[in-house]
N, C-alpha and C positions, 0 to 999 in steps of 0.2 A: 850042603848042594850040587845040584846033579849035572853032571857030566858035559850034558848041551850047552847050560848058564854060563861056564867057566870058559870052551870052547868058546863061547858068544864074544863073550869079554875080553878074553885075549884078545882074539881077532880086531876088538874095535878100539881097546888098547894099543895097539901092533899098529893100527892105523892111526892112529893118532897123534904115536910118537914120529911114524916114519914121514907123516907129513908135517910134523914142527923141523921134522932135519931141511925142509925144502927151500929155496929150491937150487936142485944141482947148478952147479958150475961143471964147466969142461976138467979136467982134471982131478974132478973132483973125487975121495972116496970115500968106501961107505963107513968107514972112521969117523973121517970130517962131518959128514950127513948125521953119526949118531952124535958127535960131539956139540953139532948143534944143538939138535934135538934134545941135549941133556940143556944146553944151556938156558936156552928159549921156556923147558917147562920147568928148571928149576928142580934138574934130579942129580945124582953123578953117572959119570960115565956108564961102570958095571950095572947101574940099573935101567937105566936108560938099553941099554946095549941089551937087557934079559929081555924086557918086551920087546925091543925091537923084534927078535928071532926068536917071539913068543915061548920062551924054558919054561918047559912045565911046571920047573921048580918053583917058578921066579910067581909065586901067587901074590894078586894081584888082591889087596883090600876094598874095601868101599868107600872111605875117603879117600881112599886111594885116587880108585876109578873117579872118585866123584872131581876132585881138584883138577885131575889130567881134563876132564871134562870141560872145568871153567876153564884153566889157560887154553886148551885150543878155541873156545871163543873167545878166548881175547885176542888170540891170536890170529884168528878169521876178520877180527873189528880192526884191526892195525891194518891191517892187509885191503880191508876193503875202503877204509879209512884212507890208502897210498894210493891205491888204483879211484878213487873217486878224488882225489886231486892230480892226477897224471890226468885223470880224464880231461879236467877242466885246463891241464895245459893246452893240451889237442884240441881241441874247443877252440880255446884261444886262439890262438897259431891259425888253422886252419879258418875260422871268420874273419880275423885279420887279413891273414892272403887272400883271400874271395873278396873283400875291402879294397884291397890292393888295386885289381885282376880292369 
């Protein structure tokens, strides 16, 4: 495997792990975000931390990368559904307020 490919994969996995740690709340620590990402991605804290910091000793296997991509997709879909529901509620409230004027 070429060095560039492994660097690209490490960056992609790091992005997935860091996004899974979001959203940050006031007072959150990096440790809390890593814990949140680990829980959401089904990884151990140590494994998540090694990917979070792109530890060069933490080789990422193809099956693991595929699984993280799938879990990221699931997290994105869940977030989209939550945002769609929130938008529908806001639209209903705006429509209701507009109708009563």
